[in-house]
C-alpha positions in Angstrom: -22.5 37.1 88.0 -18.9 36.6 86.8 -19.6 33.0 85.9 -22.6 34.0 83.7 -20.5 36.6 81.9 -17.8 34.1 81.1 -20.3 31.6 79.9 -21.9 34.3 77.6 -18.5 35.3 76.2 -17.6 31.6 75.5 -21.0 31.1 73.8 -20.5 34.2 71.6 -17.0 33.1 70.6 -18.3 29.6 69.7 -21.0 31.2 67.6 -18.5 33.4 65.8 -16.3 30.4 65.2 -19.3 28.4 63.9 -20.3 31.2 61.6 -16.8 31.5 60.3 -16.6 27.8 59.7 -20.0 27.9 58.0 -18.7 30.7 55.7 -15.6 28.6 54.9 -17.7 25.6 54.1 -20.1 27.6 52.1 -17.3 29.1 50.0 -15.8 25.6 49.5 -19.2 24.3 48.4 -19.6 27.2 46.0 -16.1 26.7 44.6 -16.8 23.0 44.2 -20.1 23.8 42.5 -18.4 26.2 40.1 -15.7 23.6 39.4 -18.4 21.0 38.8 -20.2 23.3 36.4 -17.0 24.2 34.6 -16.2 20.5 34.3 -19.7 19.8 32.9 -19.3 22.6 30.4 -15.9 21.3 29.4 -17.3 17.8 29.1 -20.2 19.1 27.1 -17.9 20.9 24.6 -15.6 17.9 24.3 -18.7 15.6 23.8 -20.0 17.9 21.1 -16.7 17.7 19.3 -16.5 13.9 19.6 -20.1 13.6 18.4 -19.3 15.7 15.3 -16.3 13.5 14.5 -18.3 10.3 15.1 -21.1 11.4 12.7 -18.5 12.4 10.1 -16.8 8.9 10.1 -20.2 7.2 10.1 -21.0 9.0 6.9 -17.6 8.2 5.3 -16.0 11.6 5.5 -13.5 12.7 2.9 -10.1 13.9 3.9 -10.7 17.5 3.0 -14.1 17.5 4.8 -12.5 16.0 7.9 -9.8 18.7 8.0 -12.5 21.4 7.6 -14.6 19.7 10.3 -11.7 19.7 12.8 -10.9 23.3 12.4 -14.5 24.6 12.3 -15.6 22.5 15.2 -12.7 23.6 17.3 -13.2 27.2 16.4 -16.9 27.0 17.3 -16.5 25.2 20.6 -13.8 27.6 21.8 -15.5 30.7 20.4 -12.5 31.4 18.3 -12.4 33.7 15.3 -10.9 31.1 13.1 -8.3 28.4 12.8 -6.0 26.2 10.7 -4.7 22.7 10.5 -1.3 21.8 9.0 -0.2 18.2 8.3 3.2 16.7 7.8 4.2 15.7 4.3 5.1 12.1 3.3 8.8 12.7 4.0 8.0 14.3 7.3 10.1 17.3 6.2 7.5 20.0 6.2 4.1 21.0 7.4 1.6 21.8 4.6 -1.7 23.7 5.1 -4.6 21.3 4.9 -7.4 23.7 5.8 -7.6 27.4 6.9 -11.0 28.7 7.9 -12.4 31.7 6.1 -11.2 34.9 7.6 -8.6 33.3 9.7 -5.6 35.7 10.1 -2.3 34.3 8.9 -0.6 32.2 11.5 2.8 32.4 9.8 5.3 35.1 9.1 4.4 36.7 5.7 7.3 38.4 3.8 7.2 42.2 3.6 6.7 42.2 -0.2 3.7 39.9 0.0 2.2 42.1 2.8 2.7 45.2 0.6 1.0 43.4 -2.3 -1.8 42.4 0.0 -2.5 46.1 0.8 -3.8 46.3 -2.8 -4.8 42.7 -3.5 -5.7 40.8 -0.3 -5.7 37.5 -2.3 -1.9 37.7 -2.4 -1.6 37.1 1.3 -4.2 34.4 1.3 -2.5 32.6 -1.6 0.9 32.7 0.1 -0.5 31.4 3.3 -2.4 28.5 1.7 0.6 27.4 -0.5 3.5 28.0 1.9 4.9 24.9 3.6 6.4 25.2 7.1 9.8 23.8 8.2 10.8 22.7 11.6 11.0 25.6 14.0 9.5 28.1 11.6 7.1 30.5 13.2 4.2 29.4 15.5 3.4 26.3 13.5 7.0 25.1 13.2 7.7 25.6 16.9 4.5 23.8 17.8 5.6 20.9 15.5 8.6 20.4 17.8 6.8 20.9 21.1 4.8 18.1 22.8 2.5 20.5 24.6 -0.4 22.7 23.8 0.5 26.4 24.2 -1.6 29.6 24.7 0.2 32.5 23.1 -1.1 36.0 23.8 1.8 38.3 22.7 4.8 38.4 20.4 2.9 39.0 17.2 4.7 42.2 16.2 6.3 40.7 13.1 3.2 38.9 12.1 0.9 41.9 12.6 3.1 44.4 10.7 1.3 46.2 7.8 -2.0 44.6 8.6 -5.4 46.0 9.3 -7.5 44.7 12.3 -9.1 41.9 10.3 -5.7 40.3 9.8 -4.3 40.8 13.3 -4.1 38.3 16.1 -5.2 38.5 19.7 -4.5 35.1 21.2 -3.6 31.7 19.7 -4.1 28.2 21.0 -1.7 25.9 19.1 -0.9 22.3 19.7 0.7 19.3 18.0 -1.5 16.4 16.8 0.4 13.5 18.2 -0.7 9.8 18.0 1.6 6.9 18.9 4.5 9.2 19.5 4.3 10.6 15.9 3.3 14.2 15.1 0.8 14.1 12.3 0.2 17.8 12.2 -0.5 21.0 14.1 -3.9 22.6 15.0 -4.3 26.2 15.9 -7.3 28.5 16.7 -7.1 32.2 17.2 -9.0 35.3 18.5 -8.7 38.9 17.4 -7.4 41.8 19.5 -10.1 42.9 22.0 -12.0 39.6 21.9 -12.6 37.6 25.1 -9.3 35.9 25.8 -8.9 32.1 26.0 -9.4 30.8 29.5 -7.5 28.0 31.3 -10.6 25.8 30.8 -10.3 26.6 27.0 -6.7 25.3 27.1 -7.9 22.0 28.7 -10.6 21.6 26.1 -8.2 22.4 23.3 -5.8 19.8 24.6 -8.5 17.2 24.4 -9.5 18.4 20.9 -5.9 18.0 19.7 -5.7 14.4 21.2 -9.0 13.4 19.5 -8.1 15.1 16.3 -4.8 13.2 16.1 -6.7 10.0 16.7 -9.2 10.9 13.9 -6.4 11.7 11.5 -4.7 8.4 12.2 -8.0 6.5 11.7 -8.4 8.5 8.4 -5.1 7.2 7.2 -6.0 3.6 8.2 -9.4 4.0 6.5 -7.9 5.3 3.3 -5.2 2.6 3.2 -7.9 0.0 3.8 -10.0 1.4 1.0 -7.0 1.7 -1.3 -6.0 -1.9 -0.6 -9.6 -3.0 -1.2 -9.6 -1.2 -4.6 -6.2 -2.6 -5.5 -7.3 -6.1 -4.5 -10.4 -5.6 -6.7 -8.2 -4.5 -9.6 -5.8 -7.3 -9.2 -8.7 -9.8 -9.1 -9.9 -8.4 -12.4 -6.3 -8.7 -13.7 -6.2 -12.3 -12.5 -9.4 -13.1 -14.3 -8.1 -11.5 -17.5 -4.8 -13.4 -17.3 -6.7 -16.6 -16.7 -8.3 -16.0 -20.1 -4.9 -15.5 -21.7 -3.7 -18.9 -20.5 -5.2 -21.9 -22.1 -7.9 -23.7 -20.2 -7.7 -27.0 -22.2 -5.0 -28.5 -24.3 -5.6 -29.0 -28.1 -6.1 -32.5 -29.4 -2.8 -33.6 -31.0 -2.9 -37.0 -32.6 -0.3 -39.3 -31.0 0.1 -37.1 -27.9 -1.6 -36.4 -24.6 -1.0 -32.9 -23.0 -1.8 -31.3 -19.7 -0.7 -28.0 -18.2 -1.3 -26.0 -15.0 -0.3 -22.5 -13.7 -0.3 -21.6 -10.0 0.4 -17.9 -9.4 2.2 -16.9 -6.2 0.2 -13.7 -6.2 -3.0 -12.6 -7.8 -1.3 -12.4 -11.2 1.5 -14.5 -12.6 4.8 -13.9 -14.4 4.7 -17.4 -15.8 3.3 -18.2 -19.2 2.4 -21.3 -21.1 0.5 -21.8 -24.3 -0.4 -24.1 -27.1 -0.1 -22.7 -30.7 -1.4 -23.9 -34.0 1.4 -23.9 -36.5 -0.4 -25.8 -39.3 -2.7 -28.7 -39.8 -0.2 -31.2 -38.6 2.0 -29.3 -36.1 1.4 -27.8 -32.7 3.7 -25.5 -30.7 4.0 -25.7 -27.0 5.6 -22.8 -25.0 6.5 -22.3 -21.4 8.1 -19.1 -20.1 9.1 -17.3 -16.9 9.4 -13.6 -16.6 12.0 -12.3 -14.1 10.2 -10.8 -11.1 6.7 -11.3 -9.9 3.3 -9.6 -9.7 1.9 -7.0 -12.1 5.1 -5.9 -13.9 5.9 -9.6 -14.8 2.3 -10.2 -15.8 2.4 -7.3 -18.3 5.6 -8.6 -19.9 4.0 -12.0 -20.0 1.1 -10.6 -21.9 3.5 -8.9 -24.4 5.4 -12.2 -24.9 2.2 -14.0 -25.5 1.1 -11.6 -28.3 4.5 -11.7 -30.0 4.9 -15.5 -30.0 1.4 -16.0 -31.2 2.1 -13.6 -34.2 5.3 -15.4 -35.1 4.5 -19.1 -34.7 1.9 -19.8 -37.4 3.5 -21.5 -40.4 7.0 -21.6 -38.8 8.3 -25.1 -38.0 11.6 -23.9 -36.5 11.3 -23.1 -32.7 14.7 -21.4 -32.8 13.6 -19.0 -35.6 10.4 -18.2 -33.6 12.4 -17.4 -30.5 14.8 -15.2 -32.5 11.9 -13.1 -33.9 10.3 -12.9 -30.4 13.6 -11.7 -28.9 14.0 -9.0 -31.6 10.6 -7.6 -31.0 10.7 -7.7 -27.2 14.2 -6.4 -26.7 13.5 -2.7 -27.2 10.6 -2.8 -24.8 12.1 -4.7 -21.9 13.9 -2.9 -19.0 17.6 -3.8 -18.5 16.9 -5.6 -15.2 14.2 -7.8 -16.8 14.3 -10.9 -19.0 12.2 -13.9 -20.1 13.3 -17.5 -20.1 11.4 -19.8 -22.4 11.3 -23.3 -23.9 9.4 -23.6 -27.2 8.9 -26.9 -29.0 7.0 -28.3 -32.0 5.0 -31.5 -32.0 4.3 -33.3 -35.3 1.1 -35.4 -35.4 2.8 -37.7 -38.1 6.2 -38.1 -36.3 7.7 -39.0 -33.0 10.4 -36.4 -33.4 10.1 -33.4 -31.2 11.9 -30.2 -32.3 12.8 -27.8 -29.4 14.7 -24.5 -28.7 15.6 -23.2 -25.3 16.1 -19.5 -24.3 17.7 -19.8 -20.9 14.9 -21.8 -19.4 15.2 -24.8 -17.0 16.0 -27.9 -19.2 12.9 -30.2 -19.7 13.0 -33.8 -18.4 12.2 -36.8 -20.5 11.0 -40.0 -18.8 11.8 -43.1 -20.8 9.1 -45.8 -20.4 11.5 -48.6 -21.6 14.1 -48.0 -18.9 12.3 -46.0 -16.2 15.1 -43.4 -16.4 14.9 -39.6 -16.8 17.0 -37.6 -19.3 17.6 -33.9 -19.3 17.1 -32.0 -22.6 19.6 -29.2 -22.5 20.2 -27.4 -25.8 22.1 -24.1 -25.7 20.3 -20.7 -25.5 20.2 -17.4 -23.6 17.2 -15.6 -22.2 15.0 -13.3 -24.2 15.4 -9.5 -23.8 19.1 -9.5 -22.8 20.6 -9.1 -26.2 19.3 -7.3 -29.3 19.9 -10.4 -31.5 23.5 -10.5 -32.5 24.5 -13.0 -29.8 21.1 -14.5 -29.2 20.6 -15.5 -32.9 24.0 -17.2 -32.9 23.4 -19.2 -29.7 19.8 -20.2 -30.2 19.4 -23.3 -32.3 16.9 -26.1 -32.9 17.4 -29.5 -31.2 15.6 -32.7 -32.1 14.9 -35.9 -30.1 12.4 -38.7 -30.3 9.7 -40.0 -28.0 8.5 -43.6 -27.8 5.0 -44.7 -26.6 4.7 -44.2 -22.9 7.5 -41.6 -22.7 6.8 -38.3 -20.9 8.2 -34.9 -21.6 8.0 -32.6 -18.6 8.3 -28.8 -18.9 8.3 -26.7 -15.7 9.3 -23.3 -14.3 11.7 -22.8 -11.4 8.8 -22.1 -9.0 8.4 -25.9 -8.7 12.0 -26.8 -8.2 12.7 -23.8 -5.9 9.6 -24.2 -3.7 10.7 -23.9 -0.1 9.6 -25.6 3.1 9.6 -24.0 6.5 13.2 -25.0 7.1 14.3 -23.2 3.9 15.0 -26.4 1.9 14.1 -26.5 -1.8 11.9 -29.1 -3.5 14.7 -29.4 -6.1 14.9 -31.1 -9.5 15.7 -34.5 -7.9 12.4 -34.7 -6.1 10.7 -33.5 -9.3 12.4 -36.4 -11.2 11.4 -39.0 -8.6 7.8 -37.7 -8.6 7.7 -38.0 -12.4 9.1 -41.6 -12.3 6.6 -42.6 -9.5 3.6 -41.4 -11.5 4.6 -42.0 -15.2 2.2 -45.0 -15.5 -0.8 -42.6 -15.4 -2.1 -39.9 -17.7 -0.6 -36.5 -18.3 -3.3 -35.0 -16.2 -2.5 -37.5 -13.4 1.2 -36.6 -13.5 0.5 -32.9 -13.3 -2.0 -33.4 -10.4 0.4 -35.6 -8.5 3.4 -33.4 -9.0 1.4 -30.4 -7.7 0.3 -32.3 -4.6 3.9 -33.4 -3.9 5.1 -29.8 -4.1 2.3 -28.6 -1.8 2.9 -31.5 0.7 6.6 -30.6 0.8 6.0 -26.9 1.3 3.3 -27.3 3.9 2.0 -24.1 5.4 5.0 -22.1 4.1 3.8 -19.4 1.7 4.5 -19.9 -2.0 7.1 -17.3 -3.1 7.2 -17.9 -6.9 4.8 -18.9 -9.7 4.6 -22.5 -10.6 3.8 -23.8 -14.1 3.9 -27.5 -15.2 3.3 -29.1 -18.6 3.3 -32.9 -19.1 3.3 -34.4 -22.6 2.8 -38.1 -23.0 3.5 -40.0 -26.2 0.7 -42.4 -27.1 
């Protein structure tokens, strides 16, 4: 009998233990199920946000629309009353409001006098909030800027809430920095009103993910805008290059007794080098080569100015020095102090073998003598255009004459040819240019230009061209 009672009591205790264990397991399963459901809800809200961002980028969203989308989507997903996004300025010195949702209470301290004005004209508060930039550590936004974490703030709004009605007061705020690649791009905040359902820990997790994805979206926006801007600039520069190619001569004019060939190779889309052939009269032709200090668009604009002026001054004037004096006087007032133009200008006479030349600080031309195979340097005095108003320039610049015999070559060039660098940093140099001229002087002027260009390119190899190159070869027939 005692044995049966003991067995019964043991069975009852086991049953109670099993029931207790079942209860514990059931509770754990229920908690796990609730956690699973919460995770699914969080994932669903995050997926909704990511989907809205993806659609926006697919449609080519504008900056203002992206900022609005981030705030409104975050507010909707977190069931917030409203929100705002602040972005750093270019100097990274302040946060400026990029978008504030309609009806969003101010998230910054508003001065008393503005609040008092807002009691009669609510737009005063709204205007202040939308125009006020935030500094480091200033208010909720400024503190969030300095913090690496998302924060949930539910109290401490006394200063902000002063003088406000319920529509302007705050209940709770989720605020977080928008950080990508260790750089804070801005601050995102969403808020509730007093009495509304408070933000939950799950909301904080979702908001953290929203901040991360928003920062990534803002970074991509910057990359996208920069890519589009570069594409637009490249398109504009390509048009500028086409226009400039029209300004440079495509073919040399026929000059009895001479054979001429010229070539310009810009280092960038547009060139600061200039060369031209100018009709002086029925028997004389002017040849000009110039190099504007600097490169790119500024140099190309000065080049276009120079072209217009010399074309207006050369007709009927057989003195190269006088033409350069007039060009200098016209260009000097419009050229910045740190810019100048070097130029060589010469006059060919169809009825004479005498060449008249003037130099304005440009690299001295080379003359190949067919009779001896030697090369001479033509180096008359002269200073660059645009440095002096004319008092000194006019005194230094003078005509210089020399003769060409049949088979002789006159080579004009810019320093982009002689200063072309190879991978080791060595220059092509005038000596190599002279040797290349001597090696190819038996050919036509076009052959000389083509061969000199190939020699420079072979010397440079894959090293990028750092300066414009212009060559003109004139052969006496």
